[in-house]
N, C-alpha and C positions, 0 to 999 in steps of 0.2 A: 450661542446667539441664534442658531438656526431655529430653535424652538423658543419663542418668546412666551413666557409664562406670567400670568397675572393672578394675584390673589384678590378676591373680593369678599369682604365679610358682610354678614347680615343679609343673606339671600334666601328668604323663606317663601316669599309670596309672588304669585304671578303678576300682581298689580304693583309690586314694589319697585323702588328705584334700583335696588341691587340686581334684580333680574334684568332690567333694561341695560344697566352697565355691563353685565356679563355678555349679553347678546351683542351689544355694540363692539366690545373688545374682541369677541369671537369673530365678528364680521371683518375685523381688521387683521385676523390671523393669529390672535393670541390664544394659547392654550389657557384654560380657565380652571382655577381651583377655588371653590366657594364654600363658605361656612354658613350655617343656619342654626337656629335654636328655637324649635317649635313651642316649647312651654311658654316662652314670652308672648309670642303672637297669639297663642290660644287664650291667654289671659286678657288680651286686649279686645275692645269692642269689634274690631274688624275681623278677628279670628283668622284661622288658616286651615286648609285641608291637609291631611297627613301626606297626600301624594304630590303636593305642589313642588317641593324640592326635586323630586324624581322627574316630574314633568319638565322642569327647568333644565335639569341635567340632560335629558334626551333631546330637548330643543337645541341646546348648545352643541351636542354631539352631531346633530343633523347639519350643522354648518360646516362640518369637516375638520374641526379641531379636536384636540383631546380635552377631556373635562373630568374632573373628580370633585367630590363634595365630602364634607365632614360635618356632622352635627356636633357642635361644640359650644359649651357655655364659656364665653370669653372672660367671665369674671372668676372662673375657677383657677386654682393654683397652677402655675406654669402652663396656662393655656397657650400662651404664645410659643413656647417650646414645642408643645404637642402639634400645633398647627404647622410650624416650619419643618418639623421632622416629617410629617405626613406629606407635605408638598414635595420635599426633596425625594422621598421614597417613591412617590407615585408619578411625579412629572419631571422634577429637576429643580434647578435654582431659579427663583422668581426674579423677573425684571421689573415688575410693577406690583405695588401694594395699594389697594383702595380700601380705606377704612370707612365702610358704610354702616356697620352695625351701630345701633343706638338703643338707648333705654329712655322711655318717656312716660311719665304719669302726671296727672294734675297735682301740683303741690303749691299750697298757699301758706301764708303766715300762720294760719290756724291749724293746718293739718300736716305740715312737714315734720317728719320724724327722723331720728338719727339713722334708722334702718333704711328708710327710703332714700335719704341723701347718699348713703353708702352704695346703694344699688346703682344710682345714677353715676356716681364717681367711678365705680368699678368698670362699667362698660364705656361710658362716654369719654373718660379721660385716662384712667389707669390702663385699660386694655389698649386703647389707641396709642398711648405713649410707648408701652412695652412692645407692641407690634412694630412700631416705627423703628425703635432701637434695634430690635432683633433683625429686621430687614436690612438695616444699615450694616450691622456687624457681619451678616452672612453674604452681603453683596459681592459678587465676583467679577463684574464686567468692566468697571472703570468708566463706563459711559452709558447713557440712555436709561439710567435708573429713574423710576418715577414713584413718588409717594403722593397720593391724593386723599385728603381728608374731607369728610362731609361736615360742614358747619351748618348753622341755621340763622345767620344774620343777627346774632345777638348784639353786635357792635352798632347796628343800625337803629335800634330802638328797644323799648322795654317789651317783656313778654309776661303779661299778667297771668297769675295762677300757674306759672311754670317755673318756680324759683329754682328748683334743683336742676331741671333740664337746662335752663338759661345759663346758670353759672358754670356748669360742667362742660356744656358745649361751647360756651364763650371762650373757655380756656384753650380750645382746639386752635383758635386763631393765633394765640400767643405761642403755642407749641410749634405751629407751622412756620412762622417767620423766625422763630428762635433757632430751630434746627437748620434752616436753609443756609445760613452762613457756614456752618460747620461741615456740611455734607457736600457742598458744591464741588470741592476738590476731589471728591470720590466719584464724581460723575452722576450724582443723583439730584434731581430737582424735587421740591416738595411744595405743593400748593393746596389750598382749601377751596371747596366749592360750596356756596350757599344756594340751594335750589329754590328757596322761598316756599310759600305754601304750594304743595304739590298734590295732585289728585291721585293718591295711591290707595283709595278705598276707605279712608277715615273721615271724609267730609260728607256730612249729611246735607239734605237739600236746603235747610234753613241757613246753614253756614255757607254753602255754596253761593246762595243768592246774596249774602252779605259780602263775601270775599270778591265776587266778580266785579263789584263796583270799585274795588281798589286796584284793578288791573286795567290799564289804559288800552291794552290789546283785546280786552273783552273776553278773555278766557283765563282759566287757571292753569298753572304750570303742569306739565306732564312728565312722567319719568324719562321719556325719550329726550326731552330738553336737557336734562341733567346728564344723561348718558352721552349725548353728542359732545358736550363740553369736556367730559372726562376722556372721551375718545381722542379729542384734539390734544389734550394735555399729555397724553401718552405718546403722541406722534413726534417725529423729528422736527416738525415745524414749531414745537413748543420748547425747544432746547434752551431758549433764552429767557424763559419765564420760570421764576422760582420765588418762594417766600411771599406769594400773593394770596389774598383772600378775594375770590372772584364771586361777585353777587349776580347770579344768573336767575333773575326773577321777573323778567318782562316788565320792568318799570313799576313794580308793585309799590303802592303808596301806603306807607304806614300812618 
């Protein structure tokens, strides 16, 4: 328990929520093990530089904690076993799991294919579920365990043109409150965080101008907003919070 270890998935980009979560947890004394998968980000409009994960690693090390990283396709066979084996070998037994990795492309009634649906399912639901289960099975501490899943507010309203993303991420909420009952006696809480529209580099100026009208606080969410909530949920003060879907989106009006 002297070395508190947190796993954070999906940490490729300097502007991403994953990077902000890692830095927040490191500032609270957690050793960090993060995963990333550059081929996905390179295929997206926002792109990524090859050295961004290494920059994030050095930034976390500079806070004085230990940090390791692993490039891993979470949709690959037994990826969850590879990850937990690497964490144990490099740092030790994890106390916290943050499922931040996601897969998202535009999918409509007219273009959604079986293959694209499988890609969304493999990362957003299958990988998240298997990582949760492996964390629970390997958990050693009997208290202070934390699982935090990233949702996207699918239960609050429709998501046009994102069929595959909406249905697979929506299932995360069900997974979260379903597991909460079974793992409470093991000393593990599980919650989901919906960050709402977040300024992580994917928003163009036209979309920004449109979204800002839906935020009563007159700004778009930032990765740090999400990271602060995740940091709180890992703290002792959050011992009594489990099975909750927390919508942290500044009053965003759908």
